[in-house]
C-alpha positions as CSV (number, residue, x, y, z in Angstrom):
1,M,60.0,111.6,43.8
2,K,63.7,111.2,43.2
3,A,65.7,112.5,40.2
4,S,68.9,111.3,38.8
5,R,71.1,113.9,37.3
6,G,73.1,111.5,35.1
7,D,76.3,112.1,37.1
8,G,75.8,109.4,39.7
9,L,73.9,111.6,42.1
10,I,70.3,111.2,43.1
11,D,68.2,114.1,44.5
12,V,65.2,113.6,46.7
13,P,63.2,116.8,47.3
14,S,61.8,117.6,50.7
15,N,59.3,120.0,52.2
16,H,61.4,120.2,55.4
17,S,64.3,122.4,56.3
18,V,67.9,121.3,56.2
19,D,68.1,121.2,60.0
20,E,64.9,119.3,60.3
21,I,66.1,116.6,57.9
22,V,69.5,116.4,59.6
23,E,67.8,115.7,62.9
24,K,65.4,113.2,61.4
25,L,68.2,111.4,59.7
26,K,70.3,111.3,62.8
27,G,67.4,109.7,64.7
28,I,66.9,107.1,61.9
29,L,70.6,106.2,62.0
30,Q,70.6,105.9,65.7
31,A,67.5,103.8,65.8
32,K,69.0,101.4,63.2
33,G,72.4,101.2,65.0
34,V,74.2,102.9,62.2
35,A,77.3,104.9,63.3
36,L,77.3,108.6,62.4
37,F,81.0,109.2,61.8
38,A,80.7,112.9,61.0
39,L,78.4,115.8,60.4
40,V,80.0,118.5,58.2
41,D,78.2,121.8,58.3
42,H,79.6,123.4,55.1
43,S,77.4,126.5,55.4
44,G,78.3,127.0,59.1
45,E,82.0,126.7,58.3
46,A,81.5,129.2,55.5
47,A,79.8,131.7,57.9
48,K,82.8,131.4,60.3
49,V,85.1,132.9,57.6
50,G,82.6,135.6,56.6
51,M,81.2,133.8,53.5
52,K,77.5,133.2,52.7
53,M,76.3,129.8,51.5
54,Q,72.9,128.2,51.3
55,P,72.3,125.8,54.2
56,T,74.4,122.7,53.3
57,K,75.2,119.8,55.6
58,L,76.8,116.4,54.9
59,L,76.3,113.3,57.0
60,I,78.9,110.5,56.8
61,F,77.7,107.2,58.3
62,G,78.0,103.5,58.0
63,N,78.4,100.1,59.6
64,P,81.8,98.4,59.5
65,K,80.1,95.0,59.4
66,G,78.4,95.9,56.1
67,G,81.0,98.2,54.6
68,T,84.2,96.2,55.3
69,P,83.2,93.2,53.1
70,V,82.4,95.5,50.3
71,M,85.8,97.2,50.6
72,V,87.5,93.8,50.7
73,A,85.7,92.8,47.5
74,A,86.1,96.2,45.7
75,P,89.0,98.1,47.5
76,T,88.6,101.4,45.6
77,I,85.0,101.9,47.0
78,A,86.8,103.0,50.2
79,I,87.1,106.4,48.6
80,D,83.2,106.6,48.5
81,L,82.6,104.8,51.8
82,P,81.4,105.5,54.5
83,L,78.1,106.3,52.9
84,K,77.2,110.0,52.6
85,I,74.0,112.0,52.4
86,L,74.1,115.7,51.5
87,I,71.2,117.9,52.7
88,W,71.1,121.3,51.0
89,E,69.0,124.2,49.9
90,D,69.3,125.4,46.4
91,E,69.2,129.1,45.2
92,E,65.4,128.8,44.8
93,G,64.9,127.7,48.4
94,R,64.2,124.0,47.5
95,V,65.7,121.5,50.0
96,L,67.2,118.4,48.5
97,V,68.6,115.2,50.0
98,T,71.4,114.0,47.7
99,Y,73.3,110.8,47.6
100,N,75.5,108.6,45.4
101,S,73.5,106.2,43.3
102,P,74.3,102.6,44.4
103,A,74.2,101.6,40.7
104,Y,76.8,104.3,40.0
105,L,79.0,103.1,42.9
106,Q,78.7,99.5,41.8
107,K,79.8,100.3,38.3
108,R,82.5,102.8,39.3
109,H,84.1,100.3,41.7
110,H,83.1,96.9,40.1
111,V,81.2,95.9,43.3
112,P,80.0,92.3,43.0
113,P,76.2,92.2,42.8
114,E,75.9,90.2,46.0
115,M,77.5,93.1,47.8
116,L,75.2,95.7,46.5
117,Q,72.8,95.3,49.4
118,S,75.3,97.0,51.8
119,I,75.2,100.3,49.8
120,V,71.6,100.2,48.6
121,V,70.5,101.1,52.1
122,V,71.4,104.7,51.4
123,E,68.3,105.0,49.1
124,A,65.9,104.1,51.9
125,L,67.6,106.3,54.4
126,A,67.5,109.3,52.1
127,K,63.9,108.8,51.2
128,A,62.9,108.3,54.9
129,A,64.7,111.5,55.9
130,A,63.2,113.5,53.1
131,E,59.6,112.5,54.0
């Protein structure tokens, strides 16, 4: 089940830990030949400065062959690309896989419909990682 919050974000709940999902998603990306550009460990960085934060990690990934034509057609989408998936635990201990809705990105940046395929992939990746 996925839930849209009405702010362009989609949450997919998971029964796995943040770290388990991160490892699963890294494996999926590697198997599909998708580059993982960065893994930002927000909660880990918070801990380094003596602050506590629920487990929160952001994966930034993509494929220049797919993303570049989208950015050429809709240049402002470069602020939202590469694609991102946030894996985090809320205050109740629920783990969520969150991503930008492709429909939201299309509307926000006026992405031509024929280019939507390059950003819709985030939905399948998030769902597969959360399972």
